[in-house]
N, C-alpha and C positions, 0 to 999 in steps of 0.2 A: 399583855406581854408582846414583845417584838416578834413578828412572824419570822420563821426560819426559811433559809434558802437551802433546799434539799435536792440533790441530784441522785436519783435512784437508777442503777444500771443493772440490767438483767438480760439473760439470754432468752427468756420467755416472758410473755405477758398475755394473760387470758383476756379476751378470747382470741386474740390475734394469732398467737402461736403457743401451743401448749403440749407438753408431754407429761406433766405432773403438777404437784402442788406448788412448786416454785412460781409458775405462771399465775396462779390464783393469788398467792401472797403478794407478788410484785404489784399486780393491778389493784388489789384491795387496799394495801397500805398506802400506795401513792394516792389513790382516790380519796381516802379518808383524811390524809394529811392536807390535801388540796381543799377538801370541804371545810377543814378547820382554819383555812385562811393562810396556809403556808405557801411559799413560792416553790412549786415542785416541777422538776424536769425529769421525766421518765424516759430512759434511753434503752433501745434494743436494736438488734439488726432487722433489716427489711428482707424477709425470706420470700422465696418464690411463692409459697402457699398463700402469703398475704396478698400478693398481686393477683393470683388466680382467683381469690375470693371476691375480687371486684371492689375492694375497699377504696375509699377516696383518699388520695394523697395530695398534699400541696407542698410546693417548694418552700423551704425556710430561707428567707432572705439572708444573704451573707454566708450561707452554709451550703452552697451548691458548687460542685466541681472544684473542691479544694484539693490542693496537692499535699502529699505527705511522703517524707522519706522514712522508710522502714528498714533499717539496716541497709543491705545492698539493693533493696527494692525501692522503686518509686511508684506511687499509685495515686489515685484520685478518689475522693469520697464526697458524698452529699448527704444532707439530712432532709428527710421529707416527713411531714407531720400528718397524723391521722387521728381522729377522735377516739378516745377510749370509751366504748359503749357504756352509757348510763352514768358516767363519772364527771362530765363537764371538764375534761382534761385531755390535752393532746399527748400522744405518744410520739417521741422523736425517734424516727427510724433511720438508722445508719445504712445508707444505700451504696453498696459496693457489689455490683452484680457478679463479678468474677469470683467473689467469695461466698455470697449468700444465695445466689440464684441456683439452688440445688433442690433435689427432691425432699431431703429431710432437714430438720433443724440441726441435728448432729450427724456427723459422717465419720467414716474411717479413712478419709482422704489424707494424703500426705501433708496437706497444708492446714489441718485442723488447728494447730497452734497459732497460725497466722490469722485465721478467721476470728478467734477470740482475743488474740493479742492485739489486733487492730481495734476491736471494740474497746479494749482497755485503754488504748491511746486516744481514740476519737472522742470518748466521753469527756476527756479533759480538753481536747482540742476545740470542741464545740463551745465549751465554756470560754476559752481564750478568744476565739473568733468573735463571740458575741459580747465579750467584756462582762460576763456574768460570773460573780464570785460566789460559789456555793459555800455555805457554812458547813454542810455535811455532804460528803461523797459516800453514798450507801451502796456497797457492792454486794452482789449475791452470788455465792458459790464460786467454784474454781475458775469458771470462764473469765471472770474479771479480777481474779486475785492479783495479777501483775499491776493493775491500776493503782494499788496502794503504794507500790514502789515507784511507778511513774509519777505519782503525786509528790512523793518525797523529792524526787530529782527535779521536778519542775518548781516546787516551792522554794528550792535553794536559790533560784534566780528570778522567778516571776512573782512579783508581789501580789498578783491577783489571788494566789492560793496561800498567802501568808497565814490566814486564819482558818483555812479549810481543815477539817478533821475527817478522817476516814473510818467507816464502820464496815466490817466484813461479816456477813451472815452466812454461817455454815448450815445449809439445809440438809445435806446428807454427806457425811464425811467419807462414805464409801466411794465417792467420785472425786478425784483429785486433780485430773488433768496433768498426767505425767508424760513427758516427751523426751526425746534424745537431746543431749546437751548442745548439739550443733544448732538448735533453734535460737540460741542466744543471738546469733547474727541477724536472723530474721526479725527478732524482737527489738533490734536496735539497742542492745544492752552491752555491746562490746566494752564500752568505757566504764560500765558499772558492774562488770562481771564479779568484782570482789564483793558486791552487795548481795549476791545470790547465795543460796545455801551451799557452802563449800564441799561438804561431804557428798551431797547429791551430784555436784559437778564432777567430783573425782570419780564417782560411780557412773558417770556418763548420762546423767539425766537432769531435767529441770521439772520441778513440781509447781504448777500454777497456784494450787491452794496453799501450799506451804509458803510460797512467796507472799501471798496475802496475809497469812497468819503472822509472818515475820514483821510486816510493815504497817498493818492497819493500826489505827490508834485505839480502836475498840473491836472486840470480837463478840458476836452474838450467835446463839444458835436457837433453835425453834421450840425449845421447852426447857424447863429448869432441870428435869431429870436427865435429859440428854446432855446438858452442859456438864453434869457430873459424870455421866457414863463415858463421854469421849475423852475424859482424862484418865481412863483406865486402859490397860493393855487389851482387855477383851473387846472394847468398843472403839478404841482410838484409831484403829487402822494404821498404826505406825506413827501417828502424830501425837500420841498421848503425852509423851515427854515434853514436846514443845508447848503443848497446851497447858500442861501443869506449870511450866515456867511463866506463862502469860495469864495465869489464873486470875490475877488481880484486874485484868482487862477483859475477862470473859464473863458474859452474863447470858442466862437463858430467859427468853421471852416467848411464851406460848403464842403460836399463830392465832389469828382470829378467823372468823367466818364472815362472809358477806351476807348479812341477814336481809338484804334487799333481794337476794337471789335465793338463799337457802332459808326459807321461812314458810311454814305450811299455811299461814294465814294469807299469803299473797302469791304463792307459787302457781304460775299459769300451767304447769305441766301435769298437775295432779287432778284426780277425778273430783274430789271434794275438798275445798279449803277448810282448815280447822285451826284451832288455837287451844291454849290451855283451858279456856272457858268452854270450848266446844269439842273437847277431846273425844267424845263418843262418836263424832263424825269421822274419825279415822277409820272406822270399820268400812266405810264406803270405799276408801282408797285400798284397803285390804282386798275387798271383793273385786274391785276393778283390776288390781294387779294380777290376781289369780286368773281372771278371765282373759286379760291381755296375753298372758303367757301360756294359756292352754292348760293350766293346772286345775286339779279337782277342787271344787268350791267347799267352803265351810269346814275346814279341818278342825278337829277338836283341840289340836295342839297349835303351837305358834308357827307363823310364817317366818322363816329365816332368810336374811338377805346378805349378799356379798356384792360389793362393787369395788374392783381392785385390779391393779396389775398382778398377774399371776406369776410371781417370782419367788425365789427361795426366801427372801427377806420377810415375806408376808406370812410365813408359817403355815400355809395351807396343807402341807404334808402331815401336819398333826391330825388332820381329818381323815387320812387314808384308811385307817382301821375303824375310827369312831363312827363316822356317818354310815358306812355299810352295816354296822352293828345296830345302829339306832333306827334307821329308816324302816325296816320291816316291822318293827314293834311299836312305833309311835306315829300317830296321825299328824305328821308335821309336813310342811312344804319348804322347799329350798329354791330361791331365785338367785342365780349367779350371773353377773355381768362382768366380763373382763377377758383379757388375753395375755399371753406370755409364754412361759416355758412349756414345751410340748407335753411333758409328763403331767403337769397340772391341768392343762387343757384336756388331755386324755382322761384324767381322773373324773373331772366334772362331766365330760361328755359321756363317759361310761356310766356314771350315776344316773344321768337322764335316760339312757337306754335301759338300764336295769330297773329304774323306778319311774316309769311313765306316769304322768299325772301328779307325781310328788316332787319331781326335780325338773327345773328348766335351766339350761345353760345357754346364755346368749354370748357367743364369741365376738369380741370386738368392743367397741365403745359406742354408747348411745346416750347423749346427755339427757334428753327427756326421760328415758327409761331409768337413768340413775336417780332422778327425782322421784319417779313413781315407786321405785324400790324403797327409797328412804321413807316415803310416806306410807306405803302399803305393807311393809314388813313389820312384824312385831319385835324382832330382834335382829341385830346386825353383827356379823362375825368378823373380828379383826385379831387373829391370833399371832400377831407379828413377832418374829424373833428379835427384831429391833425396829423402832419407829421413832425417828427424830421428833416428829410432832404428830402427823396424821390430821386429816381434816374430816374424814367420814364419820369418825366417832362423835365429833362435835355436831355435824349435820344430823346424825342419829338422835343425839340428845334433844336438839331443837324440834325434831319431829315425833318425840315420844317413842322412839324405836330403841329398845334396850341394847346398849353396846355390850358385846362379850369380847373382852380384850385381855391381852397379857400385860402384866405389870412391868412395862418398860417405856422409856422415853416419854413422849407427849401423851401416850395413853394413860400412863400412871398419873400424870398431872391433871387430867381432865375427867377421868371416870373413877368413881369410888364404889367399892363393893357394897351392895345393898345388905343391910342388917335387918332381919325380920323382927328382932326384939325391939329395936329403937325406931324403925321406920326410916332410917337415914341411909343414903347411898343412891347411886344413879345407874348402876349396872352390875355386871358380873365380871370380876377381875380374878385372874389366876396367875400364879407366880412362875411356874416352871415350863420351859419349852419342851414338853414331852406329851405323848398321847394320853397318859393317865391324867394329867392336869386338865387337858382339853375335855376329856370324858367327864371329869368332875364338874367342869364349868357348864357343860350342856345339861347334865343331870340336875344341877342346881337351878338352871334356867327353867327346866320343865317343872321343878318343884314350885318355883315362884309363880309360874303360869297357872298352876292349880290353885293358888291362893289369890283370888281375884282382888281382894282388898290390898294385899301386899303389892301385887302387880300395878294396880292403879296408882298407889302411893309412889312407887318407883318411877312410873311414867311422869307423874306430876313433878317429882323432884328433878327429873332430867330436863323437862321443859322449862323449869324455873331457872336453869343455869343461863348465864350470859357470857358467851365466848365470842361476842361480836367484835369487829374491828374498832367500833366506837370505844370500847373499853380497852382493848389491847394497844391501840395506837398511843394512848396516853403514856404507856411505859416507854415507847420509843421516843416520844417527845422529851420525857424526863432524861433519858439517856443522852440524847443529842445535846440538851442544854448543859448537862453535867460535863460532857466531853469538851464543850467549848470553853469551859472554865479551867480545864486541865492543860498542862503542857503537852506537846507532842511526845508520844511514847518513845523512850530510848531503847536501843537494841544493842 
């Protein structure tokens, strides 16, 4: 089959710049498409942290010190390439120091709309300047939603984009990029203002994600269940009506995991490598994790792990009553890695103080430790209120670490409730976002832990799952090829 030309645009790419799963997905999907022989251009901003990390950058010929008019503003941009670690693929980094040379990836600055509006324009400009016609322009989240509109405007006169189709992936609909309507001038859209969402303009705002939803030829989100959920008022965050209207162009594709990185048989961060055939060696990682964190060794019950942003979405408030009830009466351990909202940090810090030797809370993020928790824990807690996809539950499956998850989004698509009668299932799944359901899930986990045959069967079921990008990328390839056979979506 003819290789595809795919331009993937993202505000984050791991490990260059990352705040969440978007970065992992962008890097892994681009890398796998490239490995399969497709012509892939992966585009992101060049942030200060990337320079400070001492990464090697080289100028891209023809894409240095280019001029761009952006509404009333005039500026210059360059593109510098840097290797994507482990993927034999360059990342094309848009270099505009006055916009991206800042402490964080995202800011509260007055020109945030311009930072990502420019990325939406330059991803197309670099194609024009190099004469490279992408088959697919794959846009990720609100940051580059306007690029779907820019593509339509350019395709009306530039034959380079005559056959280009756009895909917008919604990673988390809770973040939409809403700005005051006067940014239209900065975005260079004065002559196309009639193409923006008119009710929003009348209300004095512009919504980047909504613009992308209006004009992308296909919409994807990161799990099948989440694709259904965001078409409901409960989960749609105000965009459910628009998504229902475009339901024929919306598909859910579960994210994959990079099993060259998240794989217990090759993981350099863990104490003892293991596989499905050597599952018993996982006990060495369990012992090493407890020792590393200063927790008491050899508990009779399971070691529970958490690696997460500590925010309301993740549902950890469901543990507020349940864990203090459980910890005095069960010989379990809890290892928590994360940071976020003060009340959640205070809760886990309080548990550590109240139950020394049983609970360890590591505030912040530590990548090697996240691997050691996945390998050394017996079970992994993800009680999310909503979860577009989630990656950690899939990491846990790969490491034989039993996920305890709520029945929502990507968690529902990747974890099934273990049934002791049939021996089928890969974890513990509960339905309702309430403490009683969380309590049931943990008690059922303890019941399964006490049945060693059932527990081992569940672990083996989990590790037999394949959620790698090698499998999931094929679904994107099929979508891309189908899209190229379809006309441009009308609006």
